C-alpha positions in Angstrom: 9.7 -5.9 5.3 10.7 -4.1 8.2 13.8 -3.8 7.4 14.1 -2.9 3.6 12.0 -0.7 4.3 13.4 2.3 4.6 15.7 1.6 1.6 13.6 0.6 -0.6 12.4 4.2 -0.1 15.4 6.3 -0.6 15.8 4.4 -3.7 12.7 4.9 -4.9 13.1 9.0 -3.9 16.6 8.0 -6.4 14.8 7.2 -9.4 11.8 9.7 -9.1 12.6 12.9 -8.1 10.9 14.9 -10.7 7.5 12.5 -11.3 5.9 10.9 -8.3 5.1 7.9 -9.8 2.1 5.5 -8.1 3.0 2.0 -6.3 1.4 0.2 -3.7 3.5 -2.5 -1.9 2.9 -5.3 -0.2 5.0 -6.9 2.8 5.0 -10.6 2.2 5.7 -12.6 5.1 6.2 -16.3 3.5 7.4 -17.1 -0.3 7.9 -20.0 -2.0 11.5 -18.6 -2.8 14.4 -16.3 -1.6 12.8 -13.4 -3.4 13.4 -9.9 -1.4 11.6 -7.6 -4.0 9.4 -8.4 -6.9 8.6 -5.6 -9.1 5.7 -5.1 -12.1 5.8 -2.2 -13.8 3.9 -0.4 -16.7 6.4 2.3 -18.6 6.2 4.8 -21.3 9.6 5.7 -23.0 10.4 9.1 -23.8 
C-alpha cells in the first residue's frame, strides 16, 4: 500500500479534477486473495 499510494492519488486526481469527492482509504496488510485495490462507490449519473 505504501508504495502504491502516490500513484493512487495521482490517478484519483485525474478523474476528480472539478469535484473533490469524499473518500476513505484503508491500508489492509493481509488479504486472502491477491487484490491490489477494492472500491465501493455510490454514484449519480448526469
